[in-house]
N, C-alpha and C positions, 0 to 999 in steps of 0.2 A: 434534696437538701440545698442545692445551689440556688434554687429559685426563692427560698425563703427570705434571705436578706433583701433581694430585689423587691419582693412583695411588701416587705416591711417598709422600705423607703418610699415606695409608690403610695402605700396607704397613708403614710404620714404627710406626704405632699398633698394628696387629695383632701384629707381631713382638714389640714391647715387652711388650704385655699377655700374650701367650702364654708368653714367656720367664719373666715374673714368676710366672705360674701354675705352669709346669712346674718351677720351682725350689722351690716351697713344700712344707713337710712335710704329710702324713707320707710320702707316696710320691713326692715330687718329687726332682729332682737338684739339690742345693743350689748347686753351682758356677755354674749358669746365672744366678743372681742377679747375678753380677759382670758380666753382659752385658745385663741387662734394661733399663737406662736408656740404653744406647748409641744405640738407634734414635731415642729422643726427643731426645737431644743432636744427633743428625744432622739432625733436623727443624729445630732451631734454627739449625744451621750453614747449611743450604741456603737458609733464609729470610734470615738476616742477611748472607750474602755475595751475595745477589741471584740465586743459581742457580735458585731457585724461590720468589721473594719472596712473603710473605703478610702481611696486616695483623695487628696485635696481637689483634684480635677473633677472626679465623679461627685464629690460633695457639692461643688459649685453647680453642677448640673441639677442636683436635687433641690438646692436652694432656688435656683432659677425656675424650676418646674413649679414649686409650691407658690412662688410669688406670681408666676404667670397665670396660674389657675385663679388666684385671688383677683388679680388685675382684670383678667378677661371676663370673669363672671360678674364683676362689679361695674366695669365701665365698657361693656361690650357695645353699648349704644353708639359709640363713636363710629362704628361700622356703617351706620345709617347715612353718614355723610361721605365717607370714602373707604374703600376696602383696603388698599395698599397703605394709605396713610394711617389707618387705625392699627394695622399690624405693626407698623414701625413704632407708633406711640406706645402700644402695649408692651412690645418687646423691649424697648429702651427702658421704660420705667421698671419692668421686672428685672432687667439686667442690673440697673443701679441698686435695686433692693438686694439682689443676690450678692453684689459686691460687699454690702454691709455685713451680711451673714458670713461671707468668706473671711472678712477681716476679723470677725468675732471668732471664727473657727481657728484661725492662725494665732490670734492673740492668746486665746485660752490654752492652746497647745504649748505656747512658749512660757506663759506666766502663771498658768493654773486657773482654777475655777473662779476664784473671787475676782481677779483682774479681768478674766474673760467676760463674766456677766456684767461687770461694771463698764467695761469697754463697749459692750454691745449697746447698752443704754446711751452712752456718749456718742457712739458711731451713728446710731439711728437718729437721735435728735439732731446731730450735725447734718446728716443727710436731709432731713426735713427742712432744716434751716437753709441749707444750700438750695434746696428745691424751691424755696420761696423767693430766692433772690437771683439765681442765675438765669441765663437765656433759655435753657431747656427746662423751663419751669412747668411742672404739672403736679401741683400739691393737692390734687383731688382726694388722694388717699392718705393725707395726713391723718395719723391715728386719732388725734383729738377731734377731728370732724365727725367721728362716729356717733357722738352724742348730740348731734344737731337737732334731733327730734326730742331730746330729753333735757331741755334747758333747766328743769328743776334739779338736775343732777350736777350741773357745772356752773353754778352761779359764781364760783370762785375764779372763773375765766377773766373776770374784771381785774384780777391780780396777775394771772399767768398767761392769758391768751390760750389758744388751742394747743400750743406745745406743752402746756401744763397737763392737758388731757392725754397727750402722747406719753409723757413721763409716767402718768398714772397707769396707763395700759401696759407699758413695758415692765414696770416693777411688779405689777400683779401677775403677769404672765410668767415672769421668772420665779416668783414665789410659788405659784401653782405647780410649776414644773419641779422645783426642788422638793416640795412636799410629796408630789406623785412619785418621784424617784426614791424618796425615803421609804415610802410604803412598799415600793416594788422590790427593793433590795432584800437579799436573804437574811442580812443581819439585823432585821427590824427589831428583834427581841433584845438586842444588846442595849444596855441602859443608855449609853451616850447617844445612840441613834434615836431612841424614843424621846429623849430630852430635846434633841435637835428638831425633831418633827413637831413637838409641842411649841417650841419657840417660833418656828417658821409659821405654824398655823395661827399663833397669836398675832404675829406681825401681819399676816395676810388679812385677818379680821379687822385689825386696826386700819390697815392701808385701804381697805374697801369702805369700811363704815365711817371713818372720820371725814373724808372728803364728801361722801354721800350725805351724811346727816347734817354737816355744816352747811352744805349747799341747800338742802331742803329748808333749813332754818332761815337762810338768807332769802330764799325764794318766797317763803310765806311772809317774811318781814318786809320785803322791799315793795314800795309803792312808787309808781311813776311820778316824777317830779318835773316841774317846769311851768312854762307859760303856754296856754293853748294856741294851736295853729291849725287852721282848717285846710285840709289837703285833699285833692282829688287825683286819682290815678286812672289812666286811660289804657284799655287793652283793645286795640283795633282788630286783632286776630287776622293779620294779613300773611298769607302763605309766603315764607321767605324764599322758597325755591321758584315758584311759578308766578308770583304777583308783585313782590315787594320791590325788586330792582329792575323793573321793566319800563321805567319812565312815566309812571302814573302818580308821581308825587302829589300834585294838586288834588287828585281824587282821594288819595289816602288822607291828606290833611283835612279835607272837607268831612270825611268820615269821622276823624278823631274829634273835630270841633263839634260835630253833631252829637257824638257820645258825651262829650264834656257838658253840653247843654242840658243833658238829662239829670245831672247831679249838682252842678255848681249854682251859686247864688251870689248876691252882693257881699256876703260874709266870707266867701272863699278866699284864702290867701295864696294857695298854690295849685296849679294844674301841672301834672307831670306826665309827659308822654314818653314812649319807649325809645330804646336805642335805634338810631337811624330812622326815626319817624319821618324825617325829611331826607329821602334816600337819593335824590337826583344829583346832589353835589352843588355846593354853593361856595363861590369865591369869597374869602373872608373880608377882603377889602370892599366887597359889594353887599355886605350883609344888610345894611340899612336900606338899600334900594331893591333888594330881592323881592319879587312878587309874593312869595310864600310868607316871608317875614312880615311884609306889609299887611298881608291878609290876616295874620295872627294879631298884629297890633290893632287892626280895625275891629277884630272880634273882641279883644279884651278891653277896648275903650269903654264898653258898658259895664266893666267890672274893674274899677280903678285900683282895687287892692291886689289884684291877681299878679303873681309872678309866674310866667309860663315857661316851664323847663322842658326842653325837648332834645332828643338825640338827632344828629344829622351827619351826613357825609360832607366834609368841607375841604377846601383847597387853599393853600397860601403860596403866592409867588414870591420869589426872592429878587430884590433889586440888584442893580449892577455891583454895588459895593458891599452888599450884605454877605455874611458868612453862610455858606450853604451847609445844611445838616447832612449827616451820613445817610439818611433815608431819602434825600431829595432825588427827584426824577427830572430828567431833561425833556424839555419840550421838543417835539418831533420837528417842528418847523422854525425853531429859534435857538440861539445860543443862550438859553436861560433855563432856570430850574424852578421847581415847585415841590411842595409836600402835600400829600393826601392824608387826611385825618378821619378817624372815627371820633366824633366830637359830641359835646353837649353845649347847649346855649340857653341862657336865661333871657327872656324877652319880657319887658314891661313897658309902661308908658313913658319911662325916661328915655333920653336920647341914645344913651350907650347900650350896646348889646354885649353881655358877658359871654365868654366862650371858654370851654375847657376841652383839652385834647386827651383822649384816652391814652394812658401811659403804661399800663400793664397789658401788653399785647399777647394774644394767643399764639404760642409757638406753632409754626407751620401753617398758620391761617393769616394772621396779620403781620407776622414777622418770621423770616427764616433765621433761626438761631445759628450763630457762628457760620455765616454763609461760605467762608473759605473752606469749611469742613463739610457742611451739609448742603451746599449749593446744588449738588446733583439730585437732591430730593425735591427740588422746587416743583417739578411737574406732578408730584404726588401729594402736594399740599392739600389739606382738608378743604373741600369745596363748600365754602360758606357764603358765597355771593358777595355783592358789593365790590369795592375797589380791590384789585388783586395786588400782590407785592407788599413789601414792608411799608408800614404806615409810619407817619411821624408821631412824636410824643412830646411832652413837656417835662421839664426836670422837676418841678415842684408841684405839690398838690395845691390847688386854689379853690376856695369856697365861693359859691355864688352869694352875693349880698342882696337881700330882698329890699323892697321899697321901704320897709319898716326897720331895716338894719339886721334882719335875721340872717344868720350864716348857715348855708346848706352845703353839705358834702355831696357832690355829684359823682357817684361811682357808676362806671359803665360796665355792665355785664361781668366779665371775668375778674375785674378788679375787686369785686365784692367778696372773693374768697381769700383775700390776702389781708390778714389782720394787721401786720406791721405796716404795710403799705397804707392802709386806711387810717392808721393812727396819726399819720402826718396831717390829715384833715382836722383831726381833733386837736392836735397841738396848735393848729392855725385858728382854732376857735369855733369849729363846726358845732351847731346846736341840734341838728337832726340830719339824717342821711336819706338821700334820694337815690335809689338804684334804678338805672335805665337798662333794660336788657331785651334780648330777643332769643327766646329759648325754644324756637320751633325747629331748629336744624336737625334734631335727633328724633323727631316724632314723639309719639306718646310712649315714652320710655322712662326709666328711673332718672335719666340725666337732668331733665328740667325740674323734677321734684327734689333731687339732691341739691341742685343749685339754689333753689328757693330756701331750703332748710339751712344751708350754710349761712345765709344772711342772718339767721336767728343768733348765730354765734357772735356776729359783730354787734348785735344789739346788747348782748350780755357784756361783752368785752368793754364796750364804751358807755354803756348805760344811756344809749340814744334810741329814740323812736326811729322807725324806718318806714318809708313809703316806697313801695316797689312797683314799678310800671313795666310790664312785660308785653311785647308785641303779641306773643302768644306764649302760653305756659301758665304761670300763676302770678297774677298781680295781687298785692296784699299789703296790709299794714301790720307791723310788728311792734309790740311795746318794749319797754326797757328791760323786761325780764326775759325776753325772747319768745313770748307767746304770740301766736298769730291771732289777731283780733278781728280780722275780716279778710276774705280772699275771694278771688274769682275762680271759675272752672277752666279746665283745659279746653282749648280750641273753641272758645266762645268769645265774641266781642262783648265788652262790658265796660262800665265806668263805676268806680267806687269813690265814696267820700267819707272821710273820717276826721275827727278832731284828735290830733296828737299833741304831745307836750314837748316843747323844745327846752333845752337846758344848757347850762355852761359847765356841767360836770366834766372833769378830766380824771379818768380813772388811773390807777397805778399802771395798768397795761398801756393806756394811751400815752402816758408820759415816757415809758421805758421800752415799749415795743417787745420784740422777741428776744429778751435778754436771756431766757433759758437756752435758746438755740445758740446764742453767741458764747455763753459760758461753756456749754457742752462742746462746741467746736474747738475752743481753746484747749481744753483738757484732752479731747480726742486727738488733736494734732500732737500734743505732747506724748501721749502713749504711742501713737504711730511712729513718730520720729525716734523715740527711745527704742522701740522694737526694731526699727530699721537700723539704727546705729549699733545696737547690740549684735544684730546678725552680721553686720560688716566686720565688727571687732572679732567675733568668733571665727569668721573666715580667715 
């Protein structure tokens, strides 16, 4: 008999983790996410009612285990780049999620079921909001991302962003659990219980059907709007581990220009190359005279309309009287400092060269979060090549201005999974989005497919066309409904050209960003502070 509660809790952990994994894109069955948290709620129920009572400490262990199973099955591909680093990343994210469950467990115990479930929604949305904004940011498993392959389901993201999807998932999970509990309890035949089950079932149907049907209506009704712009994306397919960062930049550039020549013509407006397409490092005060930049200018001279956007590794030195950034590095042989950047540049036949510095850096790869606390992990940082150590950033999003005045949002790799971050481009007038990425680090795994599909959410949120150039992975074009209209294959060099529509639309979400997370954080903080204050008063 003693083993039965342990088996019950273990089963709930396994079922929850597996349901979360099986729902996730790009090959998952999305509706399963509406059931993924139900087994965890059931663990809380059997403990709080005394059916299989457990201490708060042991409950935290169960919460952590269920979240660890979900995280590990869904993002195991991080292991392909580093073993120790991936364990730290998976364990930390699972730990943070378990804390949210533990806060729910405590709040429900103190204030009852209604406030408990309400607090869980607020706590989880606050966690996702925090995870999108602090230095230990890893929002890969933001619940709203689960519908990345189902844009026809979430056209209303233009009003709510992906956190609206998270709210949808949380509310449905709670209602499914409450209905399940009602049917399970022995007093089902009592009149009030049957009425309660009927009300909950009605709410559940409305909660699922209204967002779904309204989205399908918007999806069928919406047509891309704007002015045509002819865009080419290049996929050179250069091995990031064994080829990309070994000093063969000119050879790689020649390959990309050769690929571009297979699709572009005098009517082409943009050529977009991937992240760090110029990998050898260029000093920004020497951009105009750099041989590779000059080679590009010579190439596009025969195509005067072309704006050539490319990723590059760049460096900027600080003058004697300039303020040095927190990420600046000291020259070994001089009392001077410089910054290293993962950057993008737009090159055209004008004299100036526009440059953008990647500003949402990958924790543990391009930046060590909170170095005073986690500095000891530096040697276990994910091995993703290029310049090591924390990179420099820029404070504001800046759009590239084309020769005809077109404003393009240059998002570099990881930045494209941040809706609120990307909204700053839209508020600055971006008319379409160019994503420059390098998705070959994790091999042929779900990682690069998930990353590509997350871009579809940005298309819906901002109603912007997207051109995505991947060194290897999936290069593609995405329309304003989130549909992929053309794409490349994995691990193949390719060049694609498509006519997209640029526009000046500024959606509600573009104007207001992750307001759902901000509001949830405010009320979650109020509940937490009141709970803490009440406990102190009682003592």
